[in-house]
N, C-alpha and C positions, 0 to 999 in steps of 0.2 A: 637130403643127401646132395642135391644139386647145389645148394649153397656151400657145402663142404668142398665140392669139386671146384666151384668158382674160386674160393679162397686158396685152395691148393694150387690151382693153375696160376693165379695172380702172383702168389708167393714165388713159384718157380720162375715165372717170367722175370720178376725183379732180381732174383738170384742170378739168372742167366745174363742179365744186363749189368751185374756187379753192383746193383743198388741195394746194399744190405739193410740200410735204414728203412727204405720203402718196403722191402720184403718183410721186415719185422712188423711194420705198421699194418700191411695188408693181412699178414698172418693173424695178428691179434684181432683186428677189426672184423674179419669175415670168418676165417677158419676156426680159430680158438673160441670165438663167441658162440659159434654153432655147435662145437663139440661140448662146451659147457652146458648149453641148452639141452642137447641130446642126453647128456649125462644126468642132468637134473630132472628131466621130464620122462625119460624112457630107459633109465638104467636098469630098472627091474621089470618093466613091461615092454616086451619086444614089439616092433611093428609087425603086422600080420604077415607080410611077405618074408620075414625072417623067422617065422614060427618054427622052422626046422633047426634053428640054431640050438646046439646042445647046451651051451653056456653063455647066453646072451649077457648076463651080468659081468662075467669075466671078460667077454669081448669088449663091452663098453668101458670097463675099468682100464683095460690095456690101451684102448684108444685115448682115453683121458690122460693116462700116464705118458704115452708117446707124445701127445700134443703139448703137455707141459714141458717135457724134455726139449722138444723142438723150440718152444718159446724161449727157454733159457739159453739155448745154443744161439738162437738168432739175436738175443740181447747181447751176447758176447761177440757177435758178428763173425761167427765161425761158419762160413758158407759150406765148407766140405762136410762138416758134421751135420749141418742142417739138411743137406741133400741126402745124406744117409738115412736120417730119421724120417724125412719125407718119403723116401722110398719104402721104408718099413711101414709107414702108414698106408701107402698104396697097396702093399703086399697084404696088410691086415684086412683091407676091404676085399681084396681078391679072395682071400681065404674064407671070409664070411660068405661071399657070393657062391663059392664052390661048395661049401658045407651045406648051404641052404638051397642049392639048386637054382640060383638066380643069376647065373652067369649070362652076361649079354656080350655083344660083339666087342665092346670096349675091354672087357676082361680077357677075352681070347686074344685080342691084339696085344694087350699087356703081357700075356703069357708068352706069345711069340717073341716079343721084344726082349723079355728077360732071358729066354732061351738063346736067342741070337747073341746076346751080350756075354754068354759064357765063354770061357777060354777055348773050349772045344765043343761047340754046339752040336747036338745030335741031329743029323739029317732026318732020321726017322721021326724024332719028336717034332721037328719043325713041320714035316709033312702031315703028321697027325693033327697038329694044332691048326694047320691050314684047312683041313677037312672039318674041324670043329667050327671054324669061322663060317663056313658055308651054311651050317645048321643053326648057328647062334641067333638068338633074338636081337633085334636092333636096339641099341641104346637110345636114350633120349636125343642126344646130339646127332646120331646117325639118322634118326627119323626126321628131326628138324631140318637137317641139311642132306636130304636123301641123294640129291644129284651129286653134290660134292663128295659125299661118302662113296658112292658108286665109282666116281672118277678116281678118287684116291685109292680105293681098293683095287681097281683094275690096274692102275699104274704100279702099285706095290706088287701085285701078283705077277705082273709081267717082269718086273725086275728080279723078283725072288725066284720065279720059275727058271729063269735063265741061269741062275746060280745053282739050283738044286737038280736040274734035269740030267746032269752028267753022272749022277749017282753018288757024288761025294762033295764035301765042302772043302775046297782047296784053301790053304791059309791065305793065299793072295786074294781070295774072294770075300774074306771075312769083313773087311772094311766096307765093301759095297753092300753086303748083307745087312750090316749094322746100320749103315746110313739110310738105306731104304726102309728098314724097320722103324728107325727113329722118326722119320718124317711121318709115316702113317700113325705111329703111336702118339706123337705130339698132336696130331690133328683129331684122332678119333679113339685113342686108347687110354689117354691120361685121365679122363674123367672117371669118377667113382660110379656114377649112375648115368 
């Protein structure tokens, strides 16, 4: 899963920089190659940590289909559609982790980030997610970079609490909420594992 995260992040970085050809190459070389390997070797036999998955075979098939669709869109150099499909892939992993009870801090950060991106984010839901983050197990990257994670989390919480403390999310605060969430997400929530 860490190789999938690596390919995912490199692809997004290339797309962010407008380098569509490099994005396609990174995607195929790292991400797609590992999805194919997962699909070939573990499509019918789930990894032990995902033993609670109701339909592992269906989940892996959907991942494979999403991955091939993304590959085709990247070949056409359609960055907008590629970003949508990459988001669907991240959501697909989040759903698996939620279903199997393997959510880590990266998934909780992702959940906050997606709620903050809503047209009208729920203050109650955001506060609930923040509480979940306090209890969430650290992801691999958060354990590896414990000091940076703690600093990023503290900075994010300080920015977010200033926006949520007054009891409502004012439309003028949405941009600040989303920017603070994106910085934290890009550092410690974007990874699958």
